[in-house]
C-alpha positions in Angstrom: 64.1 96.3 90.3 63.7 98.6 87.3 66.4 99.5 84.9 67.8 103.0 85.5 68.7 105.4 82.7 71.5 108.0 82.8 69.0 110.8 83.3 67.0 109.3 86.0 67.1 110.6 89.6 69.0 108.5 92.2 69.7 104.8 92.2 69.9 103.1 95.4 73.0 100.8 95.3 75.3 102.3 97.9 74.2 105.8 97.3 74.5 105.6 93.5 73.4 109.1 92.4 72.7 110.1 88.8 74.7 113.2 88.1 71.7 115.0 86.5 70.3 115.4 90.1 73.5 116.7 91.7 73.4 120.3 93.0 75.5 123.0 91.2 78.4 124.6 92.9 80.0 127.9 92.2 83.0 127.6 94.5 85.7 128.1 91.8 88.3 129.6 94.1 91.0 131.2 91.9 93.4 131.2 94.8 93.6 127.4 94.6 96.0 126.3 91.8 95.6 129.6 90.0 97.7 128.5 87.1 96.3 125.0 86.9 92.8 123.9 87.7 90.4 123.5 90.6 90.1 119.8 90.2 93.8 119.0 90.4 93.5 119.0 94.1 91.3 115.9 93.7 93.3 112.6 94.1 91.6 110.3 91.6 92.4 106.7 90.7 91.0 105.2 87.4 89.7 101.7 87.1 87.7 99.7 84.5 85.4 96.8 85.0 84.3 94.6 82.1 80.9 93.8 83.6 78.9 93.0 80.5 76.9 96.2 80.5 74.4 96.8 77.8 75.9 100.3 77.2 79.1 101.9 78.6 78.8 104.1 81.7 80.9 105.5 84.5 80.8 106.3 88.2 82.7 108.4 90.7 83.2 106.2 93.7 83.8 108.1 97.0 83.7 107.2 100.6 84.5 108.4 104.1 83.8 112.1 103.9 83.4 112.3 107.7 81.4 115.6 108.2 82.2 116.9 111.7 79.7 119.8 112.1 77.6 120.8 115.1 75.3 123.9 115.6 76.1 126.2 118.6 72.8 125.2 120.3 73.7 121.5 120.3 75.0 119.9 123.5 78.4 120.3 124.9 79.4 116.8 123.9 78.7 117.7 120.3 80.8 120.8 120.5 83.7 118.8 122.0 83.3 116.2 119.2 83.2 119.0 116.6 86.5 120.4 117.7 88.3 117.1 118.3 87.1 115.3 115.2 87.5 118.3 112.9 91.2 118.3 113.9 91.3 114.6 113.0 89.8 115.1 109.5 91.3 118.4 108.6 88.3 120.7 108.3 88.0 120.6 104.5 85.5 117.8 104.2 82.8 120.0 102.7 85.2 121.4 100.2 86.3 117.9 99.2 82.8 116.7 98.7 81.8 119.8 96.8 84.8 119.4 94.4 84.0 115.7 94.0 80.4 116.3 93.0 81.1 119.3 90.8 83.8 117.2 89.0 81.3 114.4 88.6 78.7 116.5 86.8 81.1 116.8 83.8 83.0 113.6 83.9 80.8 110.6 84.9 77.2 109.4 84.8 76.8 108.4 88.5 78.2 109.0 92.0 78.6 106.2 94.5 79.2 106.9 98.2 80.0 103.9 100.3 79.5 105.2 103.8 80.8 107.4 106.6 79.4 110.5 104.9 79.1 111.8 108.5 81.5 111.2 111.4 78.8 111.1 114.0 75.1 112.1 114.5 74.3 115.8 115.0 71.7 118.1 113.6 74.4 119.9 111.6 75.7 116.8 110.1 72.3 115.6 109.1 71.7 119.0 107.5 75.0 118.6 105.6 73.7 115.4 104.2 70.5 117.1 103.0 72.5 120.0 101.5 74.6 117.8 99.3 72.1 115.1 98.4 68.7 116.7 99.0 65.8 114.3 99.4 67.2 111.7 97.0 70.0 110.2 99.2 70.1 106.4 99.2 73.5 106.0 100.8 75.3 102.9 102.0 75.7 103.1 105.7 79.2 103.4 107.3 79.9 102.5 110.9 80.2 106.3 111.8 76.6 106.9 110.7 75.6 105.0 113.8 77.8 106.9 116.3 76.6 109.7 118.5 79.7 110.3 120.7 77.3 111.1 123.5 78.5 110.5 127.1 78.1 106.9 128.1 77.9 105.6 124.5 79.7 102.3 124.3 80.6 101.2 120.8 79.9 97.5 120.1 80.5 95.6 116.9 77.1 93.8 117.0 73.8 94.4 115.2 71.7 95.6 118.2 74.1 98.7 118.5 72.4 100.1 115.3 68.8 99.8 116.4 68.7 103.0 118.5 70.3 105.0 115.7 68.3 104.0 112.8 65.1 106.0 113.7 67.2 109.2 113.5 68.9 108.2 110.3 65.8 107.2 108.4 64.5 110.8 108.4 67.6 111.8 106.5 68.2 108.7 104.4 64.9 107.1 103.6 66.2 103.7 102.6 66.5 100.1 103.7 70.0 100.2 105.2 70.5 96.5 105.2 70.1 95.8 101.5 69.6 97.7 98.2 69.8 96.8 94.6 69.4 98.7 91.3 70.1 97.8 87.7 72.1 100.2 85.6 72.6 99.4 81.9 72.2 95.7 82.7 74.5 95.7 85.7 73.0 94.9 89.1 74.5 97.1 91.8 73.9 95.5 95.2 74.5 97.3 98.5 74.9 95.4 101.7 75.2 96.9 105.2 78.3 95.3 106.6 79.5 98.2 108.7 80.9 95.8 111.4 82.5 93.6 108.9 79.9 90.9 108.9 76.6 90.1 107.1 73.4 88.6 108.4 71.4 85.6 107.2 68.6 87.7 105.7 71.1 89.6 103.6 72.5 86.4 102.3 69.0 85.2 101.4 68.2 88.4 99.6 71.5 88.3 97.7 70.7 84.8 96.4 67.3 86.2 95.2 69.2 88.9 93.2 71.5 86.3 91.7 68.5 84.5 90.2 68.0 87.5 87.9 71.0 86.3 86.0 72.6 89.8 85.7 76.3 90.7 86.3 76.7 92.0 89.9 78.7 94.8 91.5 78.7 94.5 95.3 78.9 97.8 97.2 79.5 98.1 100.9 81.5 100.0 103.5 83.9 97.5 104.9 85.8 95.4 102.3 85.8 91.7 102.4 89.5 91.5 103.5 92.0 89.6 101.4 95.6 89.0 102.6 97.0 91.8 100.4 94.4 94.3 101.5 95.0 93.3 105.2 98.7 93.7 104.8 98.3 97.2 103.3 95.7 98.1 106.0 97.9 97.0 108.9 100.9 98.7 107.4 99.1 102.0 107.0 97.4 102.0 110.4 100.3 100.6 112.5 102.1 103.8 113.0 105.5 104.1 114.5 108.9 103.7 112.9 110.5 101.1 110.6 107.5 100.4 108.5 109.4 99.4 105.4 108.3 96.2 103.7 110.5 93.4 105.1 108.3 90.4 105.2 105.6 88.9 103.0 104.0 87.3 106.1 100.4 88.1 106.6 99.8 89.9 110.0 97.6 88.2 112.5 93.9 88.9 111.9 92.1 91.3 114.2 89.1 93.6 114.0 86.9 93.3 110.9 89.2 90.7 109.3 89.0 88.5 112.4 85.2 88.8 112.6 84.9 87.8 108.9 87.1 84.7 109.5 85.2 83.7 112.6 81.6 84.6 111.9 80.1 81.5 110.2 77.5 83.3 108.1 80.0 85.9 106.8 82.7 83.2 106.3 80.4 81.0 104.3 79.1 84.0 102.3 82.6 85.1 101.3 83.5 81.5 100.3 80.3 81.4 98.1 81.1 84.7 96.5 84.5 83.5 95.4 82.7 80.9 93.2 79.9 83.2 92.0 80.6 83.9 88.3 78.1 86.8 88.1 80.1 88.8 90.6 82.2 91.3 88.6 83.5 93.6 91.2 83.4 94.8 94.9 83.5 98.5 95.8 84.2 99.5 99.4 85.8 102.2 101.6 86.4 102.3 105.4 90.2 101.9 105.3 91.0 105.5 104.1 93.5 104.1 101.6 93.1 103.3 98.0 94.0 99.6 97.4 92.8 96.8 95.2 93.2 93.1 95.0 91.8 90.0 93.2 88.9 88.7 95.1 87.7 85.9 92.9 88.4 84.6 89.3 85.7 87.0 88.0 86.0 90.0 90.4 88.5 92.6 91.6 87.9 94.4 94.9 88.5 98.2 94.8 88.8 100.1 98.1 88.8 103.9 97.7 90.7 106.3 100.0 89.1 108.9 102.2 87.1 111.6 100.5 88.0 114.0 103.4 91.4 114.0 101.7 89.9 114.7 98.3 90.2 111.0 97.2 88.0 109.2 94.8 88.1 106.8 91.9 86.4 106.9 88.5 85.3 103.5 87.3 84.2 102.8 83.8 81.9 99.9 83.0 81.6 98.1 79.7 
């Protein structure tokens, strides 16, 4: 892949967008924090990765915007999903993404979105994607990009589930959803589709081909490769109920994505290999709706960003 300059259009790793191509927004509402500033409603974390870049640069990493729009003419099932899921995600997703992108134009060089830009497939949600990213979107897929919420749809956690959805998505996001890579200032951003927590043999083969370039690597994906600390934080956050204070350092039993990563031989072996790969300098992911980080390997931290629907994001500087 070619090197990408700061002023170039869009780079492909996980939706890495050069800020020079972002749309302009004029939604400076004086009613929001009138004595402070519009961007103080953003909840930003700040990280730094010493990746061996040829020149310093920065990104805004966001994930899980979860657009929940439907046009009046769309089927009843879409209307019910619009009402139900908008209640779930608060109804301010467009505002949150607008603020994030507007902030990015003045503060960072690139924007990275690691999936679940939309909550489910609808004409309106697809148009929202076009509104914010135009024709240049090269986004990492999240699991929700493959959902329709149509009657009779049965979610599975296997690759064939995606096949009927991709023809609809490719018209909005013309990209290879399984694997993308771009070099930015000597750092190789690699995006892998792992929306069900696992990777496939062809993705592993393509990753090894990228390693042969000898460049430092930032791995971008939707579902994190779960570590014990991240799993504990995830289970504590999603458990619900009462008495959730930290009382034991025991790791909860694996389930869901974590269990699939432990049991799937291709994914398990790939994770074990990554822990030994010295070129890996960081992993960027979303999916959990919480901001958490943990040491993944001797050379790489893993950074999971909270839900953008709640105005969350993280600025990451690279040197």
